[in-house]
C-alpha positions as CSV (number, residue, x, y, z in Angstrom):
1,M,-35.2,-37.6,-120.2
2,K,-33.6,-40.9,-119.8
3,K,-29.8,-41.5,-119.8
4,L,-27.8,-44.6,-120.1
5,L,-25.0,-45.4,-118.2
6,K,-22.5,-48.3,-118.6
7,F,-20.8,-49.7,-115.8
8,K,-18.2,-52.3,-116.9
9,E,-18.9,-53.8,-120.1
10,N,-22.1,-55.9,-119.7
11,F,-23.7,-53.7,-117.4
12,Q,-26.2,-50.7,-117.9
13,L,-28.4,-49.0,-115.6
14,S,-31.3,-46.6,-116.9
15,V,-31.0,-43.2,-114.3
16,P,-33.6,-40.4,-115.0
17,I,-31.7,-37.1,-114.9
18,K,-34.1,-33.9,-114.7
19,S,-33.2,-30.9,-116.9
20,E,-30.8,-28.2,-115.6
21,S,-33.7,-26.0,-115.3
22,T,-35.9,-28.1,-113.6
23,L,-32.9,-28.3,-111.0
24,N,-32.2,-24.8,-110.9
25,S,-35.8,-23.7,-110.4
26,Q,-36.2,-26.5,-107.3
27,L,-32.8,-24.7,-105.3
28,F,-33.6,-21.4,-106.1
29,S,-37.3,-21.2,-105.9
30,E,-37.0,-17.5,-104.6
31,P,-34.6,-15.1,-105.0
32,G,-32.2,-14.1,-102.1
33,Q,-33.6,-17.6,-100.0
34,T,-30.3,-19.0,-99.7
35,L,-28.8,-15.5,-98.5
36,L,-31.3,-15.2,-95.9
37,E,-30.7,-18.9,-95.0
38,A,-27.1,-18.0,-94.5
39,L,-27.9,-14.7,-92.5
40,I,-30.6,-16.7,-90.2
41,A,-27.9,-19.4,-89.6
42,L,-24.7,-16.9,-88.3
43,A,-27.2,-15.2,-86.2
44,A,-28.0,-18.4,-84.8
45,A,-24.3,-19.4,-84.2
46,V,-23.2,-15.9,-83.0
47,V,-26.1,-16.0,-80.5
48,I,-24.9,-19.5,-79.3
49,I,-21.3,-18.5,-78.7
50,S,-22.0,-15.3,-76.9
51,V,-24.1,-17.4,-74.4
52,M,-21.1,-19.9,-74.0
53,S,-18.9,-17.2,-73.5
54,V,-20.7,-15.7,-70.6
55,L,-21.3,-18.9,-69.2
56,V,-17.7,-19.5,-69.2
57,L,-16.8,-16.1,-68.1
58,S,-19.3,-16.8,-65.1
59,S,-17.8,-19.7,-64.1
60,L,-14.2,-18.7,-64.1
61,N,-15.3,-15.3,-61.8
62,N,-17.2,-18.1,-59.7
63,A,-13.8,-20.0,-59.4
64,Q,-11.9,-17.4,-58.4
65,F,-14.0,-15.9,-55.9
66,S,-14.3,-19.4,-54.5
67,K,-10.5,-19.6,-54.1
68,N,-10.2,-16.4,-52.6
69,Q,-12.6,-17.1,-49.9
70,N,-11.0,-20.4,-48.9
71,Q,-7.7,-18.5,-49.1
72,A,-9.2,-16.1,-46.3
73,T,-10.7,-18.3,-44.1
74,Q,-7.5,-20.4,-44.2
75,Y,-5.9,-17.1,-42.9
76,A,-8.8,-16.1,-40.2
77,Q,-8.2,-19.9,-38.9
78,Q,-4.5,-19.3,-38.6
79,G,-4.9,-15.8,-36.9
80,I,-7.2,-17.7,-34.4
81,E,-4.3,-20.4,-33.9
82,V,-1.7,-18.2,-33.6
83,I,-3.7,-16.2,-30.9
84,K,-4.3,-19.2,-28.8
85,N,-0.5,-20.3,-29.0
86,I,0.1,-16.9,-27.8
87,S,-2.7,-17.4,-24.6
88,Q,-1.5,-21.2,-23.9
89,S,2.5,-20.1,-23.7
90,N,2.1,-17.2,-21.1
91,W,-1.4,-16.3,-20.2
92,T,-0.1,-13.0,-18.3
93,A,1.3,-11.8,-21.3
94,F,-1.6,-12.9,-23.4
95,A,-3.5,-10.2,-20.6
96,S,-2.3,-7.4,-21.3
97,Y,-2.9,-7.0,-25.0
98,T,-6.2,-4.9,-23.8
99,L,-5.8,-2.6,-26.9
100,I,-9.0,-4.7,-28.5
101,N,-8.0,-4.2,-32.4
102,Y,-5.5,-5.6,-34.1
103,C,-3.4,-5.8,-37.2
104,M,-2.1,-9.4,-38.2
105,P,0.3,-9.0,-41.3
106,S,1.4,-12.6,-43.0
107,D,4.6,-12.9,-40.2
108,N,1.9,-13.6,-37.6
109,S,3.1,-10.2,-35.2
110,L,0.1,-8.0,-33.8
111,S,0.3,-4.6,-34.1
112,Q,-2.8,-1.8,-33.1
113,R,-5.1,-0.9,-35.9
114,V,-4.8,2.6,-37.0
115,G,-7.7,4.1,-38.7
116,G,-10.4,1.8,-40.5
117,S,-8.7,-0.7,-41.4
118,C,-5.2,-2.5,-41.7
119,G,-4.7,-2.4,-45.4
120,Q,-3.8,-5.1,-47.7
121,N,-1.6,-6.7,-45.0
122,M,-1.5,-10.4,-46.6
123,G,-1.2,-9.8,-50.6
124,I,-5.3,-8.7,-51.4
125,Y,-6.2,-10.0,-47.9
126,S,-6.4,-7.6,-44.6
127,R,-6.4,-9.7,-41.5
128,E,-7.6,-8.4,-38.3
129,V,-8.0,-9.8,-35.1
130,T,-10.2,-8.4,-32.3
131,I,-9.6,-9.6,-28.9
132,N,-11.9,-8.9,-25.8
133,Q,-10.3,-10.0,-22.7
134,D,-13.4,-11.4,-20.2
135,S,-15.8,-11.6,-22.2
136,S,-19.3,-12.2,-21.2
137,S,-20.0,-14.2,-24.4
138,C,-17.7,-16.9,-23.2
139,N,-18.3,-19.1,-20.2
140,P,-17.0,-18.8,-17.5
141,S,-16.8,-14.9,-17.7
142,S,-13.2,-14.3,-16.3
143,N,-10.1,-15.8,-17.3
144,N,-11.0,-16.2,-21.2
145,A,-10.9,-14.0,-24.1
146,L,-13.2,-13.6,-26.7
147,I,-11.1,-13.3,-30.2
148,T,-12.9,-12.4,-33.4
149,A,-10.3,-12.9,-36.6
150,S,-11.6,-11.1,-39.7
151,V,-9.8,-11.4,-43.3
152,S,-11.3,-8.9,-45.8
153,W,-10.6,-8.7,-49.8
154,S,-11.5,-6.6,-52.6
155,D,-11.9,-7.7,-56.2
156,S,-13.4,-6.1,-59.4
157,K,-17.1,-6.6,-57.7
158,C,-16.4,-3.9,-54.7
159,T,-17.7,-0.5,-56.1
160,S,-17.7,1.3,-52.7
161,P,-15.2,4.0,-52.1
162,T,-16.2,3.6,-48.3
163,D,-15.8,0.1,-48.3
164,P,-13.1,-1.1,-50.3
165,Y,-12.9,-4.4,-48.9
166,C,-16.4,-5.8,-49.6
167,H,-15.8,-9.7,-49.1
168,K,-15.1,-10.5,-45.6
169,I,-14.9,-13.9,-43.7
170,K,-15.0,-13.8,-39.6
171,I,-14.1,-16.6,-37.3
172,V,-15.1,-16.3,-34.1
173,S,-13.8,-18.3,-31.0
174,C,-13.1,-18.3,-26.6
175,I,-10.0,-19.3,-25.6
176,Y,-9.3,-19.7,-21.5
177,N,-6.8,-20.0,-19.2
178,S,-6.0,-23.1,-19.0
179,A,-4.1,-22.9,-15.5
180,T,-7.2,-22.1,-13.8
181,I,-9.7,-24.6,-16.0
182,L,-10.0,-26.9,-13.3
183,A,-9.8,-30.8,-14.5
184,P,-12.9,-32.7,-13.9
């Protein structure tokens, strides 16, 4: 079957047109086929969106962990620097710190650790400093101190009731009585 279409007055185009029954039989060759295609497309979209959501959430968790780890490292470095400054200003007074384990909150004061930990003394972080006077780990083995600054924190991944701070940064340094070090 052909229909004549007129474009403007002097131009005619002959276009073959299929009957409606032929079109319907080609589009809907099997009953329910389009519904099945729509359901498959919907399922594929749900899977893609789910995978993307998991990736975004994982990425956000990793970014938060990295942020916390960097902050904990800065707090541990600050703890070493505070102890170093105390020792350089007055080694004799510094040598009196013989209790070994101390808590160092955000005001950088030192207090003896009581119990298993210092608790959250810096927001979500717990900072502890260990001072080991005249340590054999440092060379020379006299007039020195081995300093360990530890910063711990917890997040949703910490599930142990015995260790609420499952993440820890530890920095170790030796400091010396600068008055006893001989110049070369």
